C-alpha positions in Angstrom: -11.0 -50.0 -103.3 -14.3 -48.8 -104.7 -16.0 -45.4 -104.1 -18.1 -44.8 -100.9 -21.6 -43.9 -102.2 -22.4 -40.7 -99.9 -25.8 -42.3 -99.1 -23.9 -45.0 -97.2 -22.6 -42.6 -95.1 -24.0 -42.3 -91.5 -23.8 -39.0 -89.8 -22.4 -39.1 -86.0 -24.7 -39.4 -83.6 -25.5 -35.7 -82.0 -24.0 -35.2 -78.8 -26.4 -35.3 -75.7 -27.4 -31.9 -74.4 -26.5 -31.3 -70.4 -29.8 -28.9 -70.1 -33.2 -30.1 -70.0 -35.8 -27.8 -70.0 -38.3 -27.8 -67.2 -41.9 -29.8 -67.4 -44.2 -27.8 -66.0 -45.9 -29.7 -63.3 -49.9 -29.5 -62.9 -50.5 -31.1 -59.5 -54.3 -31.8 -59.3 -56.4 -31.3 -56.0 -57.0 -34.3 -54.1 -59.1 -35.2 -50.7 -58.2 -37.8 -47.7 -56.8 -38.2 -44.4 -53.1 -37.0 -45.3 -54.2 -34.2 -47.2 -56.4 -33.2 -43.9 -52.8 -33.7 -41.9 -51.6 -31.4 -44.4 -54.0 -28.8 -44.3 -54.0 -29.0 -40.4 -50.0 -28.6 -40.0 -50.0 -25.7 -42.9 -52.5 -23.6 -41.0 -50.4 -24.3 -37.4 -47.4 -23.4 -39.2 -48.5 -20.5 -41.1 -50.0 -19.4 -37.6 -47.5 -19.5 -35.5 -45.2 -17.8 -38.2 -47.4 -14.9 -38.7 -48.7 -14.5 -35.3 -45.9 -14.9 -33.0 -43.8 -11.6 -33.5 -47.4 -10.2 -32.1 -47.2 -11.9 -28.9 -46.2 -10.0 -25.9 -44.0 -10.2 -22.5 -43.4 -7.8 -20.1 -39.7 -7.7 -19.1 -39.7 -4.7 -17.3 -39.4 -0.7 -18.1 -36.7 0.2 -20.9 -37.2 -3.6 -22.2 -38.7 -4.7 -25.5 -42.2 -6.3 -24.6 -42.0 -8.7 -27.6 -41.9 -12.1 -26.5 -39.9 -13.4 -29.5 -37.5 -11.1 -30.8 -33.9 -11.1 -32.4 -32.8 -8.1 -30.8 -29.6 -6.7 -33.3 -29.4 -3.2 -31.7 -28.9 -4.3 -28.5 -27.4 -7.8 -29.1 -30.1 -9.6 -27.6 -32.0 -12.9 -28.2 -35.4 -12.9 -26.5 -37.2 -16.2 -26.3 -40.3 -15.6 -23.7 -38.4 -15.5 -20.6 -35.1 -16.4 -21.5 -32.9 -13.8 -22.4 -29.5 -14.8 -24.6 -26.5 -12.7 -24.6 -23.8 -12.7 -27.5 -21.2 -14.2 -25.2 -23.9 -17.4 -24.9 -24.1 -18.3 -28.5 -23.5 -21.9 -28.0 -27.2 -21.8 -26.7 -28.0 -21.4 -30.4 -25.6 -23.5 -31.4 -27.0 -26.3 -29.1 -30.6 -25.5 -30.1 -29.3 -26.0 -33.9 -27.5 -29.4 -33.1 -30.9 -30.4 -31.6 -32.8 -29.7 -34.4 -30.5 -31.6 -36.9 -30.3 -34.4 -34.4 -34.1 -34.2 -34.2 -34.3 -34.1 -38.4 -32.1 -37.0 -38.6 -34.2 -39.0 -35.9 -37.6 -38.3 -37.8 -36.2 -39.2 -41.1 -35.0 -42.8 -39.4 -38.5 -43.2 -38.7 -40.6 -41.8 -41.3 -38.6 -40.6 -43.9 -38.9 -37.3 -45.4 -41.4 -36.2 -43.3 -39.9 -32.5 -43.0 -39.8 -32.3 -46.6 -43.5 -33.5 -47.2 -45.3 -32.0 -44.3 -43.5 -28.8 -42.4 -40.2 -27.4 -44.4 -41.3 -23.9 -45.4 -40.8 -24.5 -49.2 -43.6 -27.1 -49.1 -45.9 -24.9 -46.6 -45.9 -21.7 -48.9 -46.0 -23.8 -52.1 -49.1 -25.5 -50.7 -50.6 -22.3 -50.2 -49.6 -20.9 -53.5 -51.2 -23.8 -55.3 -54.4 -23.5 -53.2 -54.7 -19.8 -54.5 -53.9 -21.1 -58.0 -56.5 -23.5 -58.0 -58.7 -21.0 -56.5 -58.3 -18.4 -59.4 -57.4 -20.7 -62.4 -59.1 -24.1 -61.5 -58.2 -27.4 -61.2 -55.4 -29.8 -62.9 -57.4 -29.7 -66.4 -58.4 -26.2 -66.2 -55.1 -24.5 -65.7 -53.5 -26.7 -68.4 -56.1 -25.6 -70.9 -55.8 -21.8 -69.8 -51.9 -22.1 -70.1 -52.4 -23.6 -73.8 -55.1 -21.2 -74.8 -53.9 -17.8 -76.7 -53.8 -14.9 -74.6 -57.2 -13.0 -74.0 -58.7 -10.7 -71.5 -60.1 -13.2 -69.5 -56.4 -15.1 -69.5 -54.8 -11.9 -68.4 -57.3 -11.1 -65.4 -56.8 -14.5 -64.2 -52.8 -14.7 -64.4 -53.2 -11.1 -62.8 -55.3 -11.9 -60.0 -53.1 -14.9 -59.0 -50.0 -13.3 -59.0 -51.5 -9.9 -57.3 -52.6 -12.9 -54.7 -48.8 -14.4 -54.6 -47.4 -11.1 -54.2 -49.5 -10.1 -51.6 -48.7 -13.4 -49.5 -45.3 -13.0 -50.2 -45.3 -9.6 -49.1 -47.0 -10.6 -45.5 -44.4 -13.6 -45.1 -41.7 -11.1 -45.7 -43.1 -8.3 -43.1 -43.4 -11.0 -40.8 -40.1 -12.3 -40.9 -38.8 -8.6 -40.1 -41.0 -8.6 -37.2 -38.7 -11.3 -35.8 -35.7 -8.6 -35.7 -37.9 -5.4 -34.9 -41.1 -4.4 -32.9 -43.7 -5.9 -34.6 -46.6 -3.0 -34.6 -43.9 -0.3 -35.1 -42.2 -1.8 -38.1 -45.5 -2.4 -39.6 -46.7 1.1 -39.1 -43.3 2.2 -40.5 -43.3 0.4 -43.6 -47.1 1.0 -44.2 -46.5 4.8 -43.8 -43.0 5.2 -45.4 -41.2 5.7 -42.1 -39.2 2.5 -42.4 -35.0 2.6 -42.7 -33.6 1.6 -45.9 -32.5 -1.5 -44.8 -35.7 -2.5 -43.3 -37.4 -2.2 -47.3 -34.4 -3.6 -48.6 -34.6 -7.0 -46.4 -38.7 -6.7 -46.6 -38.1 -6.6 -50.6 -35.6 -9.5 -50.5 -37.9 -11.6 -48.6 -41.0 -10.8 -50.7 -39.0 -11.8 -53.5 -37.6 -15.2 -52.6 -40.7 -16.4 -51.2 -42.6 -15.2 -54.5 -40.0 -16.9 -57.0 -39.5 -20.2 -54.9 -43.0 -20.6 -53.8 -44.7 -19.4 -57.1 -42.3 -20.2 -59.6 -39.7 -22.8 -58.7 -41.7 -25.0 -56.8 -40.6 -28.4 -56.8 -37.2 -27.0 -58.9 -36.2 -26.0 -55.3 -36.9 -29.4 -54.0 -35.2 -31.5 -56.8 -32.0 -29.2 -57.6 -31.5 -26.5 -54.8 -32.0 -28.4 -51.6 -29.2 -30.5 -50.6 -31.4 -32.9 -48.2 -32.4 -35.3 -50.5 -28.7 -36.0 -51.4 -27.9 -37.4 -48.1 -31.2 -38.5 -46.7 -31.2 -41.8 -48.1 -28.1 -42.8 -45.8 -30.4 -42.1 -42.5 -32.8 -44.9 -43.9 -33.0 -48.5 -43.1 -35.5 -51.0 -44.0 -37.7 -50.5 -41.1 -37.9 -46.5 -41.8 -41.8 -46.0 -42.9 -41.8 -44.2 -46.3 -44.3 -43.8 -48.8 -44.4 -47.0 -51.2 -46.2 -48.7 -53.9 -47.3 -52.2 -53.0 -46.1 -53.7 -56.3 -46.2 -57.7 -55.0 -50.1 -56.4 -54.9 -50.3 -54.0 -57.9 -48.6 -55.9 -60.4 -49.1 -56.3 -63.6 -51.4 -53.7 -64.2 -54.0 -53.2 -66.6 -57.9 -52.2 -66.9 -60.3 -52.9 -64.1 -62.3 -55.7 -65.2 -59.5 -57.5 -67.4 -58.2 -61.0 -65.8 -55.0 -61.7 -64.0 -53.8 -58.2 -63.2 -53.2 -56.7 -60.0 -55.2 -53.9 -58.2 -53.4 -51.0 -60.1 -55.3 -49.9 -63.0 -52.6 -47.5 -64.5 -54.8 -44.4 -64.1 -51.8 -42.5 -63.1 -54.0 -40.6 -60.4 -51.2 -40.9 -57.8 -48.8 -39.2 -60.8 -51.6 -36.4 -61.4 -51.5 -35.0 -57.7 -47.8 -35.3 -57.0 -46.3 -31.9 -56.7 -43.3 -32.7 -58.2 -44.5 -34.5 -61.0 -42.9 -38.1 -60.3 -44.3 -41.7 -60.4 -44.4 -43.4 -56.8 -44.4 -46.9 -58.7 -41.0 -46.5 -59.6 -39.5 -46.6 -56.4 -38.2 -44.5 -53.9 -36.7 -41.7 -55.6 -34.6 -38.2 -55.1 -37.6 -36.2 -55.9 -40.3 -37.6 -53.8 -40.6 -35.5 -50.8 -42.7 -37.8 -48.9 -46.0 -35.8 -48.8 -48.6 -38.9 -48.8 -51.1 -37.6 -51.6 -50.1 -40.2 -53.8 -52.1 -42.3 -50.7 -55.1 -40.4 -51.0 -55.3 -40.3 -54.7 -54.8 -44.1 -55.1 -57.3 -45.0 -51.9 -59.9 -42.9 -53.7 -59.7 -45.0 -56.9 -59.5 -48.1 -55.0 -62.6 -47.3 -52.8 -64.9 -46.2 -56.3 -63.5 -50.1 -57.7 -64.4 -51.7 -54.3 -60.7 -52.9 -53.6 -59.2 -52.5 -50.0 -57.2 -49.4 -49.5 -53.3 -49.0 -49.2 -52.0 -50.1 -52.5 -50.0 -47.1 -52.1 -48.9 -46.6 -48.2 -46.4 -45.7 -45.6 -44.5 -48.8 -45.6 -41.1 -50.3 -44.8 -38.7 -51.9 -47.4 -38.8 -55.2 -44.9 -42.3 -55.5 -45.2 -42.1 -54.5 -49.3 -39.9 -57.8 -49.4 -41.7 -59.8 -47.0 -44.8 -59.4 -48.8 -43.1 -60.1 -52.3 -41.5 -63.2 -50.9 -44.8 -64.4 -49.7 -47.1 -63.7 -52.9 -44.4 -65.2 -55.2 -46.1 -67.3 -57.6 -49.5 -66.5 -56.5 -52.1 -65.2 -58.8 -53.7 -61.8 -58.3 -57.0 -61.8 -56.2 -58.0 -61.9 -52.9 -55.7 -64.6 -51.9 -52.4 -62.9 -52.7 -54.0 -60.0 -51.1 -54.5 -61.9 -47.6 -51.0 -63.6 -48.1 -49.2 -60.3 -48.6 -50.5 -58.6 -45.8 -50.1 -61.7 -43.3 -46.6 -61.7 -44.3 -45.8 -57.8 -42.5 -44.4 -57.1 -39.4 -45.0 -54.5 -37.0 -42.8 -51.4 -37.7 -39.8 -51.4 -35.5 -39.6 -48.1 -34.0 -37.4 -49.4 -31.3 -33.6 -50.2 -33.0 -30.1 -49.3 -32.5 -30.4 -46.5 -35.2 -33.2 -44.5 -33.2 -31.2 -45.5 -30.2 -28.7 -44.0 -31.0 -30.2 -40.7 -32.1 -32.8 -40.9 -28.8 -29.1 -40.6 -26.9 -27.6 -38.1 -28.9 -30.7 -35.9 -28.7 -30.8 -36.6 -24.6 -27.2 -36.0 -23.9 -27.1 -32.4 -25.9 -30.6 -31.9 -24.2 -29.0 -32.3 -20.5 -25.7 -30.5 -21.5 -27.8 -27.2 -22.3 -30.4 -27.8 -19.7 -27.5 -27.8 -17.0 -25.4 -25.1 -18.7 -28.6 -22.6 -18.8 -29.2 -23.6 -15.0 -25.7 -22.6 -13.9 -24.8 -19.8 -16.4 -23.8 -16.4 -14.4 -26.2 -13.4 -13.8 -22.7 -11.5 -14.4 -19.6 -12.0 -16.3 -16.0 -10.6 -16.2 -13.7 -10.4 -19.5 -9.9 -9.4 -18.9 -8.1 -8.1 -22.3 -4.3 -7.4 -21.8 -3.0 -4.7 -24.2 -0.8 -6.1 -26.8 0.5 -2.9 -28.0 2.8 -2.2 -25.8 3.3 -5.4 -24.2 4.7 -3.5 -21.2 5.6 0.1 -20.2 8.9 1.0 -18.4 8.0 3.9 -16.0 10.7 6.4 -14.9 11.5 4.9 -11.4 12.2 1.3 -13.1 9.0 0.0 -12.5 7.0 -2.2 -15.1 3.3 -1.5 -16.2 0.8 -3.4 -18.0 -2.6 -2.4 -18.7 -5.6 -4.4 -19.0 -9.3 -3.8 -20.0 -12.1 -5.3 -17.8 -15.8 -5.9 -19.4 -18.2 -6.7 -17.2 -21.6 -8.0 -18.3 -24.5 -7.8 -16.0 -27.8 -9.6 -16.8 -30.0 -8.3 -14.0 -32.0 -5.5 -14.1 -30.5 -3.9 -10.8 -27.4 -2.0 -10.2 -24.6 -3.7 -8.2 -20.9 -2.5 -7.2 -18.1 -4.8 -6.6 -14.7 -4.2 -5.4 -11.6 -5.4 -7.3 -8.6 -7.3 -6.0 -5.6 -8.7 -7.5 -3.8 -12.1 -6.8 -0.2 -11.5 -7.8 3.4 -11.3 -6.5 3.9 -9.3 -3.5 4.5 -5.9 -4.2 2.1 -5.5 -7.4 -0.2 -2.5 -7.5 -3.7 -2.3 -9.1 -5.2 0.8 -9.8 -8.7 1.3 -12.1 -8.6 4.5 -13.6 -12.2 6.8 -13.1 -13.0 4.2 -9.7 -13.8 4.8 -6.2 -12.6 2.8 -4.1 -13.9 1.2 -0.9 -12.7 1.0 3.2 -9.9 -0.9 2.4 -8.6 0.7 -0.6 -9.9 -1.7 -3.4 -11.6 -0.3 -6.3 -15.1 -0.4 -6.8 -16.6 -1.3 -10.0 -20.1 -0.2 -11.1 -22.3 -2.8 -12.9 -24.9 -1.2 -15.2 -27.8 -3.1 -15.1 -28.4 -5.1 -17.7 -25.3 -4.2 -19.6 -22.0 -3.9 -20.4 -19.3 -1.5 -18.8 -15.9 -1.1 -19.2 -12.8 -0.4 -17.1 -9.4 0.2 -17.6 -6.8 -1.3 -15.2 -3.1 -0.7 -14.6 -1.0 -3.0 -12.8 2.3 -2.1 -11.7 5.5 -4.3 -10.7 8.0 -2.4 -8.6 11.4 -2.1 -9.7 14.2 -4.4 -8.8 11.8 -7.2 -8.6 12.9 -10.4 -10.3 9.9 -11.5 -12.3 9.5 -14.0 -15.5 8.6 -13.4 -18.5 5.2 -14.4 -18.1 3.7 -13.9 -14.7 0.0 -15.3 -13.6 -2.2 -12.8 -12.2 -5.9 -13.1 -11.4 -8.4 -10.6 -11.0 -11.3 -11.2 -8.4 -14.4 -9.2 -8.2 -15.9 -9.4 -4.4 -19.3 -8.9 -3.0 -19.9 -7.1 0.0 -18.9 -9.8 2.4 -15.9 -10.3 0.6 -16.7 -13.7 -0.9 -15.4 -14.0 -4.7 -18.3 -13.3 -7.4 -16.1 -13.6 -10.6 -12.7 -14.1 -11.3 -10.6 -14.5 -14.2 -6.7 -15.1 -15.1 -4.1 -13.3 -17.2 -0.7 -12.9 -17.2 1.7 -10.2 -16.2 4.5 -9.8 -19.3 8.0 -8.4 -18.8 11.4 -8.2 -20.4 12.9 -11.3 -21.4 
């Protein structure tokens, strides 16, 4: 066996790296109908977010007058005329379910319209990029600035940009706190140094997260941090209206004046305006947020070339397939354009998937509305003592102790009589309570609050009882009608 020349030996291929450094995206500004719609939605979302805590709503003396407030101290959620108590957390759950199903329905109809137009990450990133363009310039200017060595001018621009970002982030963090504390009060306390340590902590936390996510992370949040892109594709079908490249019209690509090419001139305008830096011509991708800015960029190029708009457009997969089949074998040109567009069908918004979402939305909404209209203005909760289970008195009688919690959602005071439905001989005593003419305990309900009473139920000695005896507490109005009732049990020895 001959000797192997070291020069003939080949080194093993290097192991692929599991980490890839971020390629910074420099989106270019673009004008068009989609961009105008995004500006309008951005302005509406920001106006609602920053201004809603300052809206006032009169609720009477001693009550907060902020229209939307999550009052943690008093355990209430105020939404204009609606007041939700901790016991009614199912209303908040219902709202979350409605939001989730509504998002599923919107995705089935229009793709990632939430991500591209109304997601907070998209809204604030758009705002931060607008500030960046105003200070550092558009795409090419920002790329040159980043590549240039540090100078006084570069430092001044960078400092101005980050100062503006921090100001917006601080306003964002402060506005979020206003949803949990009175807006004028907490604003004055933050500015004068009189706020609590917890307030400053959350103010700093929300400011930092807004600054980092909208200013630095940007498309990384949508691509790697957000779970929505991972499963939103399961909600799409061939009739969902999504941002698409009409390859049947654009291919093959080439220069505008070349013979036998499609409408795509490979100018990469769609790539340069994309906030996540992808190429829409590669088809549906996880990184695409459906913002539609590539539509405006491509339409602008088509107008300059004197060609029809819509090379990149909101389109369904079914229409893409139909146009592809209709234009197979046709040379690029007006005939292919006409045949491809004629093969399209009107978008089917009414289909089993959307009807299913509409049905679920309607059912949840009706359940919530019914629960809201039928909810009680007062509630009774009975908690039996667990230790000890029962007490044997000196005369042989058995006693169970209960805690009664009465929640009164009305502004006025009330007093209700307490009756006990139990076997004959049982006695009911409520500590620190008065009695009515019939000798029944009178329980006062605090206006717009919770009162707590201690009730003692005694079974006489010698009465044969099961280990667990059902009892029922009833609250009666002045006419003796049962207003509230709650069941419990009376425990004795085995």
